[in-house]
N, C-alpha and C positions, 0 to 999 in steps of 0.2 A: 504493500500500500504506500509506504513512504516513497518508493521508487516511482510509483505512478504519479504521486503529487509532484515530485521533482521534475518528472518528464512533462507534466502539464504546465508547470511554471516555466520550464525552458521553452516549450512551444509558444506560450503567450509572449515571452520576451522576444523570441525570434519573429513573431508575427506583428508585434506592436509597431515597428517602424513602417511596415506596409500599410497598416490601418491608418496611421497618422498621415502618411502620404496621400492615401485615397481620400481621406476626409478633407484635407486642404485642397486637393485637386478638384473635387466636385462641389464642395460646400464653402470653401474659403474664398476670400478676395485676393487677387494677385496684384499687389501694389507696385510691382515692378513691370507691369504690362500697360503700355500706353496705347490708346486707340489710334488707328490709322483712319484718316477721314476720306470721304468721297470714293466709295467703291464704283468702279466703272459699270455702266448699265448699257446693254444693247438689246433692242427689241423687248424691253420690259423685264429683262432678266439680268441678274448680277453676273458679270463676266468672271469666269474661273479659268485658271490654268492648272489642270489636274484637280487636286482637292483645295487649292489655294485661291482666295479671292484676289482679283487684280484691282489695284487702286490707282487713282489719278496721280500723275507725276507732274510737277510744275514744269512747264515748257514754254519758253518765250522770252521776250525782252523785259528786263527789270528796270532799266534806265540807262543813263549815260554818266560816265565818271567826270572828274574835273577836267580831263583833257578832251572831253567830248566823245570819247570812244564808247561804243555800245557795249553794255554788259548784260549778258543773258543768263538763263537758268543753269548753264554749265558751271557757273561759279559756285553753285550750291552742292555740286557732286562731291560726295565723300566727306562732307562737313556737317556739323550741327549748326544750323542757321537760325539766327534771330532776326527776322525781317520786321522792321519798324516803319510804318507809314503814318506819320503824324496827321492828326485832324487838321485840315487846312482852314478851319474856322479861326478867325482872328482872335477869338476869345480863349483859344487854347492856352492853358497854363504851362508855358514852356519851362518855367523854373521847376515845377513839380515833375514834369516829364524828364528833365535833365537829371534830377536827383535819382529817379527810379532807374534810368539808363546807366547812370554811374554805378549803382548797386550791381547791375548786371556785369559791367566791365570789370569791376573790382573782384567779383566772385569768379569770373571765368577767363580773365586775360591771360592766365598761365596755362589754360587748357587748350592745347593746340587745335583740336578739332573744332572748337567753338568759334564762330565769327558773327559779328553784328553787321547788319546792312540797314541803312536808313534810306528810304526812297521818299523824296519830297518834291513838291512843285518848285519851280525856279524862284518864285516869290517867297517861298518858305525857307530859303537858304540863309545861313548866318548863325543861328543858335547852336548848330551842331559843332561849332568851333570849341565849345566848352567841354566836348567829349574827347576821349583818347583816340586819335586817328589810327593808331596801330591796331585797335580792336574794331572800330566802326568804319566801314566803307560807306561813303555818302554818294548817293546817285540822284540825278535829276530825273523825275518821272517824265517819260516820253510815251508811255504806253497809250495814253488817250489819243495820240495822233497816229500811232503806228499799229495799234491792235484794238479791234472793236471791244468795247467794254472796259478797256484799260486794266489797271492793276487789280481792281476789284474782281474782274473775271479771271485773271491769272491765278489769284489766290482763293478763288471760289467763294468770295464774299457775297455773291449774288445767289447762293444756294444754301439750303439747310444743311449744316455740317454732318450731323448724325441723328438718327431717330431719337426723339426725346431730348435733344440738346438744342440750345440757341446760342447765338453769338453774344459775347459780353457787350454791354452798352459801350459805345465809343471804342469798339475793338480796334486796336492799333498795333498789335504785335502778333506775329504768326511764327510758330516753331515748325521748321522743316528739317527733315533728317537727311542723311547722306544719299538716300535713294530719291531725293526730291519729292518725298511724300509728306503731306501735311499732318502734323501730329498734335497741334493745339492752337487755340485762339485765345487772346488775352486782352484785357482792358489796358490801355497804354500807360496810364499814370496812376494806377490803383495799387497800393502797397500789397494788399492781400493777393491780387492777381499776379504781381511780380513774384511774390513768394511761391505761388503755385508754379509759375514758369520756371523758377530756379530749381524747384524740386524735380520737375519733369526733365529738365536738362540733365540733372544728375542721374536720372534713370537711364537716359540715352547714353550717357558716358559709361555707366556701369554695364549696360548691354554691349556697348562697343568693346569694352575691356574683356568681357567674358568671351566674346566672339573671336577675339584675336588670339586667345590661349589655345 
């Protein structure tokens, strides 16, 4: 009888890790998994490649740099991208926006995969000089002239992002991964939204590090 008890205890100990794994696999929340936005749809059906869903990839002109050269979505490839497109409303609180963008550059300027990109209209240029030019690439928005729908179409701001989700009010930041897939939308000058963005960038950094091993 004691041997049967010991065998039973041993069996429980051996099986426990599997039960824990299955519990979290099917009933737990995976906080290290970020959504990918905008699955491709054709003829009313979600496009799949094998068992995997195919998602929209940002493709097109982002803007022109200080030298007037066109910069397109290829600059997003292989990087973790924070794309900021400030509200062109003259009432925009640039001081608050600068403070939040500085928080981002301070947190990630030493993380090589992370880059910041600011796309703004020509008349909105100037305030960006308060930011670190080694972290932020500043582009002049040209998409309204060269691409129907402009930057809003390129970043899918004219569509519902995911079922049950809405865009934050005054959404001004988009997180784009190294596959040029959209991973998040954030209010541009809200501290709690920037906290969420920072946490989700860290998740992408963690995923990249584990993928490289």
